[in-house]
N, C-alpha and C positions, 0 to 999 in steps of 0.2 A: 402450437403457437410459436411464432418467431419472436424475436426480441423487439420490444418497444420501450424506449427510454421514458422514465417517469418525469416528463417535462413539467407537469404542473408543480410537482414537489420541488424540482430543481429551480424553477423560476421563483417560487416562494422563498426559498433559501437565499437565492442570489439578490433578491430585493430586500429581504428583511433580516436575515440572520448573518449572512456573510455578504454584505452588499458590494457587488462588483463596481458600482458607481463610485464607491469610496476609493477604489484603485484607479479607475480611469481618470480621476481628478488629479492624480499625482503626475509630476513632470516626466517620470520614466515612461509613463503610458499615455503621454499627450497625443500620440498618434492613434489612440483607440478611444472610442466612446462606448457608453453602455449599450447603445443600439448595435454597434459592431459585435460586441460580445454576445448579444442576443442572437444575431444572425449566425455567428459561428456555432453556437450551441445548438440551434435549430438544424443547421446543416450537419453537424456531428451526429445528431440523433438519426437523421435520414441515412447517412453513410453506415452507421452502426447497424441499422435495421436491414438495409438493402444490400450492402456489400459484404459486411463482416459476418452477420448472424447466419447466413446460409452456409458458411464454411464450418460451422461449429460441429454438428453431428458427423458429417462426412470426414472431417479432419480427425475426429476422435476414432472413427472406424479405421481409417487408412493409416494414420500415424506418419511420423517422419521416419526415414530410413537412410542407412549408410550404404551406398553402392559404389564399389571400386574407389573407395576413399573420398567420395563426394556425398554430402548430405543433401537429400531430396526431401523437400517439404510436401505436405499433402496437396493434391490437385486444387487449384484455385488460389492458393496462398500467394504465389509470385505475382499473378495478375492483380490480385487485390492490393498487395503492397505497392506495386507500381502505380496503381490508380491513386492511392492515398499520397504517395510521394509526389506525383505530378500535380496534385491539387493542393500541395503545401502543408499537409498535416504533419509531416515529419519535423518541420521547423516551427510548429505552432508557437512555442514559447522561447525559441532561440532568438538571439539578438538580431535586430534588423541589419546592423552593419555587416553581419556575416550571412545574410540571406534569409533569416528567419522572419516570422510574423511579429515577434515581440509581444505576444499576449501574456497576461499575468499568469503566475503559477496556478491561481484559482481556476482559470479557464482550462488550463492544461489538465488539472485534476478532474474537472467535470468530463472532459474528453476521455481521459483514462478510465473513468468509471464506466462510461458508455461502451467503449471498446471492450472492456473486460466483461461487462454484462452480456454483450453479444457473442464473444468468443474469447475466453481467457487465454487459451493456447495461442491463438493468432495475436492477440493483444500484447503478449509477451515480447513480440518482435519490435514493438514501438517504444517500450518503456525504458529499457536500459540506455538507449541512445540519448535520451534527454539528460539522464544523469551523467553519461559520458561527456556530453557537451559541456556540462557545468564544470567537470574536472578539467577538461582541456581549456576552457575559457579562464579558469582561475589559476592554473598552474603551468600551462604550456608557454613556450616563448611566443612572442608576437608572430613570428614566421610560421611556427607550428599551428597556431590558432588560425591564421589566415589561410593555411593550406587545408586543414581538416574540418573546421567548423562549417564552411559552406557545403561540404559534402554530406555532413550530418543533416544540415538544414534541408537540402534538396532530396535527401533519401538515397543518394548514390552510395552512401556508406552507412553502416550501422556500428554501434559500439557495444562492447560486452564488459561486464565486470568479472575479473578473473582473480579469485582469492583462494578458494578452497583446494586443499591437497589431500590425497587419499589417506595419509597417516594422521592428519591434523584435525580435520573437521572444523569445528568452531574455534579451536585454539590456533588462531592465525599466527601467533608468535612462533609456532613450530615449523613454519614454512621453510622449505629447502630450495625452492627454485632460485637459481643463481643468475646474476647479470654481471658479466665481465666487460669492463671498458676496453674498447678496441683502440683508443687513442685518436679516433677521427670524429668523436662526438656521438658515436653509436655504441650500443652494448650488445653482446651476444647473450641472449636469454635462453636458459635451458631448464626444463623441469616438466612435471606432469601436474595438471590441474583437473579437477573434476567438478561436476554439477554446473557446467557453464551453459546457461540458457542461450540458445541460438549461437553457440560457439562456432558453428559452421552452418551454412544454409545456401539456398539458391535464390534468395530474394533480391540481392544486389551483389555487385562484384567485390566491394571492399568491406572488410570488417576491421574495426579498430579495437584491438584487445587492450584493455587497461589492466596491467598485470602487476601484482605485488611480487617482488623478488628481492633477493639478498645479494649485495655486493661482497666480494671475497673477504674484505677486512672488516665487515660490519659486525657489530656486537650481536649476541644471541637475543632472542625475543623480539617483541614488536618494534623496539627502538632500532633494530638493524634492518628494517624493511624499507624499501624505496619503491616508487611507482614508475612504471614504464609504459610507453605507448608502443605496442607491437602490431603493425598492420598485417592483415592477411596477404596483401600484395604490396610490394615495395613501390613507393611513388616514383614516377619518372620525373624528368626535369621540370615538367609543368604541374606536378602534384597529382597527376592522374594515376590510377592503379596500374602498376606494371607487372613485373615478374613475380612469381609466387615467393613468398617468404617461407622460412623453414618452420612453419606452424601448421598443424593438421589435427583433424578429429580422428581419434583412435577408435571410438565407439560411441554409440548412443545408448543412454540408459533406458531400460524397459520399466516404465513407471506405473504407479497406481492411477495417475491422471495426467492431464496435459499431454496426451499422446501426440498431438500435432506439433508441439513445441519441442524441437530437438535439444535435449539436455546432454551435453557432450563431455567426454573425457578428451582433453586437449594436450597434445605433445608439442613442446617448444624445444627445438633441437638446434641450439645456437642461432635462434631466430634474431633478426635485426630489430632493435628497439631503441627508443629515445627516452631519456630521463624526463619525467614530469615533475617539476619542482626540484627540491634539493634532496640529496641522499639522506636517508634516515628519517625522512618525513612522510613516508609512504602511507602509514595508517592515518595520520592527520589529513593528508591530502585526499585519500580515498573516501573519507567521511563526507567530503563535498558531494560525492555520488551516493554514498550509503544513505544519508539522511533523505535525499530526494527519493531513493528507491523505497524507503520505509513509508513515506507518504503515498507512493504509488501502490504499495501493498494494501494500504488502507483503501485506496480507490478500487483496486481489484476486488477486495472483500465486499465492499458496498455494492459494486456492480453485480457480483454473483448473487449476493443476498437479494438484491432487487429482482434479478431474473428468477430466482427460486420463488420469491413471494408472488410474482406475477403469474407463474405457472400454477401455484397453489390456489390463488384467488379464482382463476378461471375454472379450475377443476372442481372446487367445492361448491361453486354455483351451478355447475352443469350436472354433476354426478348426483343421482338420487338413490338414497339408501336409508331404510329404517324410518319409523315414524309415519306421519301422514301429512302430505302437503295440502295446500288449498284446493287442489283439484281432486283430492281423495287418494291420489297415488303416493308413492314414497316421497318423503321430504328431501330437499337438497341437503347435502352434507352441511352446508353453512347453517342450517337450522339447529344443529346439535350443539349443546353448550360447550363441550370440550373442543370441538372444532373451532368455535368462535374464540375460545381462550387461546388456542394456538395461533390463530390468525392475528389476534390482537398482539400477542407476543412478537410474532414475526414483523408486524408493522412497526411496533414500538422500537425494536432494536434496529431494524433496517433504516427507518427514517431518522432515528436518533443518531445513529453513527454517521449517516450522510451529513447531518447538520454539523457534527463534530469534525468530520473530515474537511468540510468546506471552511469551517472556522480555523482549523489548523493551516489550511492553504492560504487563507486571507492573512493570517498572522505572519506566515512566511514571507508573503509579499510585502507586508508592512515592515518587517524586520530588515528587508533588503532595500526597499525603495520608499518607505514612508517618511514622514517628517522626522528629523534627527531626534527630536525630543521623545518620540514614541518608539524608536527602534529597539532600545534596550528592553523595555517591558515586552514588546512583541516577540523578541528573540527568546526571552525567558519563557513566555507562554508556549510558543511553538515547540521548544525543546522539551517542555513538560508534556505536551499533548502527543508528541510523536509516538512514544511507546504505547500510549493508550489507544491511539488510532490503529497502530500496527498490530499489537497483540490483542487488545480487546476486540478490535474490529474483525480480525481473522477468526478468533474464537466464535464470535457472534455469527459470522457468515456461515461457518460450518454447522452451527446449531440450526440456523434458519434453513439451510439446504437439507439438513437431516429431517427437520419438521416437514418440509415439503414432500420428502419421500413418504413419511408417515401418513400424511394427509391423502396421498395418492394410493395408499395401501399397497397391494401387490403390484399395481400398475406402476408405482414409483420405483419398484425394484428392477423393472425390466428397462431395456435400453430405449425403446421406441418413444417414451414420453420425455426423455431428455433430462429427467430430474436427478437420477443417480449420477449422471456425468457431472452435474454441478457440484455435488458433494465430493466426488473424487478429485475434481480439478482444484477446488478451493482448499482442500486439506493441506496442500503444500504451503499456503500462506502463513500458517502458524510456525513453519519451520525455516523458510529461507529469509534472507536479509536480517538475520539474527533471530534465532529461535525464541519463542515467547518467554521462556524462563530466563533467557539472557536479557531480554527487554526488561523483565522485572528486576533483575540484578542491577542493570544499568540505571533503572529509575531510582533505586534505593541508594546505590553506592556512588552514583555520579550526579544525576539530575537533582536528587534531594540533598545528599550530603554536602555537595559543593555549595559554597556561599551560604552555608548554615540554613538551608531550607528556603532560600529566597524564591525559587521558582514555584514551590508549593504555595507560598504566601501570595504570589501574583495570581495563581489559580484560584485560591479561595477568596481573594479580594474581588476578582471579577464576578464570582458567584454571588457574593454578598451584595455587590452593586446591582446585579440582576434581581435579587430578592427585594431590594429596596425599591427598584423601579416597577416591580410587578404589584406592589401593594394597591389594592383596590381594582385591579384589572380583572375583567370577567374571565372566568375559566381557569384561573390560576390558583384558587384557594387550596385545593388538595395537593397539587404538585409543589407549591411553595411551602406548605406545612411539612410535607414529607422530606423535602430537601433540607429545610431548616433543621429538622430533627436528625437527619443523617450526617450533617456536617460535623457535629461534635465527635462522632465516632471516627470520622476521617482524621480530624485534628488530633485526637488521642493516639491514633495509630501513627500519625506523622511524628509526633513527639517521641514515641517509642522507637521508631525507625531512625530518627536522628541520633538517638542515644546508642543504638545497636547496629548501625549501618555496616560497620566493618567487622562485626562479630557474627558467629554462626547463628545466633538467635535472630538477627536481622535477616540473614539470607534465607533462613527457614520460612519466614513469613513473607518474603518478597513477592511471590506470585499472588498471594491473597491480597497484599497491599495494592498491587497493580490493579487487580480486579475491583477492589474497593474504589480506587481512584477513578476507574473507567465507569463504574455505575454512577458515581457522583457526577462525572462529566456529562454522561448522557442525560441524567436527570436535569442538569443545568440547561442542556439544549432544549429539553421538553418544557422547562419553565419559560425560556425565551420564545419558543414557538407558540406556546399557548397564549403568552402575553401579546404577541404581535400578529396573531392570526385574525383575519376578518371573518366573523361568523356568517356574514352575508355572502362571502365568496365561496362558490361550490368546492373549489380545490382546498379550502382552508377550514371547512366546517368540522372536520374530524380531529383537528389538532388538540382541542381542549379535552375531548374524550380520551384520546390516546395518552395525553399527559396525565390525566387522572388514573388511567390504567397503570401506567408506569409507576406512579406514586404508590399504588396499592400492591403491585405485583413484583416490582424490582427493588425499590429503595429500602423496604424493610430489611432486606438481606444485608444492608451495610453494617448493622450491629454484629451479625455473625461473622462477616468478613473481617471486621476489625478485631474480633476475638481471635480469629485464626492468624491474622497478621502479627498479633502481639503474644502469641502463645509460646514462643521460644522453640528451641530445638530439643527439649527434653523428651518429648513423645517420639519424635522421629529417630532419635538416637538410643531408644530404650533397648533395642536389639543389637547385638554385635553383628558384624558382617556375615559370619557363618550362619547365625540363626536367621537373619533376614533373608538370606538366599537359599535356605534349606527348602527342599521340595517336599 
């Protein structure tokens, strides 16, 4: 089975949970109306199914390769990319004044989900350019923006995020890459960076590397890092790609998954670059891109989870094994109780995280373009939701893909059914753009501790508003009761984390606290979906039953997660290092 976007669920969410019409009514999106967004999403589904999905399995088999210093992507990738670029998809959410379509982030997120569900490896080529455009738009000079943003919008250039170094990993403050001012407005950038997705490729001529580097007199740590734009090809007098810059791919990683996506080690050898923003503000400026990328990791995760769910649904209805069906032969797998349990779990988490993802994207749009009086609360909420969408969503996607393998049995373990590839590909989502444990630490030490828990209060305030609005609504009794019972566990853990955020006890429970917050958040989504679903609409009839299942299967775990979050570091530190690591 090829990829088919879950359009019925997407349309339900965009009408009732994260209403796109709320955005198209804003001045920033006056050139768009809800019907435009509907047409874009329908066409995106077609492109994902017809153009991108056929690349997925062959791309995984062939992989990207480095030949004579040039990265070659799998057959079909360049032609597919050029088609998407020609049709305007590269500039979907980029500003119209620079050649983009100017669509809301919410529409961009839906597109990213579809592309990722069709082929995560190919879809990686489209994602970082959107974040790169945000960095350039926010921190480049007007001349730089006028030169490079139209190239990103029309797809003649792509952008990369270039942070990690071999010795540093997630500890960005240890970066050694240097940028030396030449006195003519340019810098000579030298160093080695690793794990750079699409660091080099043959999809287009220009690649705009957005690089963290340290100037000679900069202080140590993250405060000494600045951000630079280093193009693959130096622009000529008209801004078009000219001669090669001194940047190249040294090798491609041989990875567990995403074989079609070239993950490169990049060498910068006194490459010419331009400062983006001011010296010493690299980390702050980079987070313009990183936050966008974390939302996209959520979209990738939901896309892959949706693809795995669709494969599982098809298989359990067709495969007959055990029991007796109505015709006297073996029963379909779907008839078995444990299979039904797994399918319900897969649907509950996939559809729940899709709703949470779209809610976060909507709040991002409102934080940037909504009424002034609403922007502060929207910003608080999206900053709170991003770690949940990224970390919780990626963990859930891997579980769903793993369940799809299990439901296929031995057939899921072999290549031809395409299920094992989904699990291999999506495993990276829990690691890149900030490993999930780092997301948990960030949630506790920054998102929660800053402003004395204000973001968490916005979050719980929204949930209590939904609980009040759902009173008396059909299909919400079980989910409302379970969510109402779970909230005190979350609030107790929140109080504990506020008191211990900077201490080892708080860090020991951070991952459990994030998981607790994510379960609460998905439960909130199921409450809203159950309250707003129309039981007479075929695409919405399952919402109340799935909400009840989530209430019974997932929300009771909140008490245990709260106990884990507040347990302190005593148990994990009971053994000394030598004892802990003894074989």
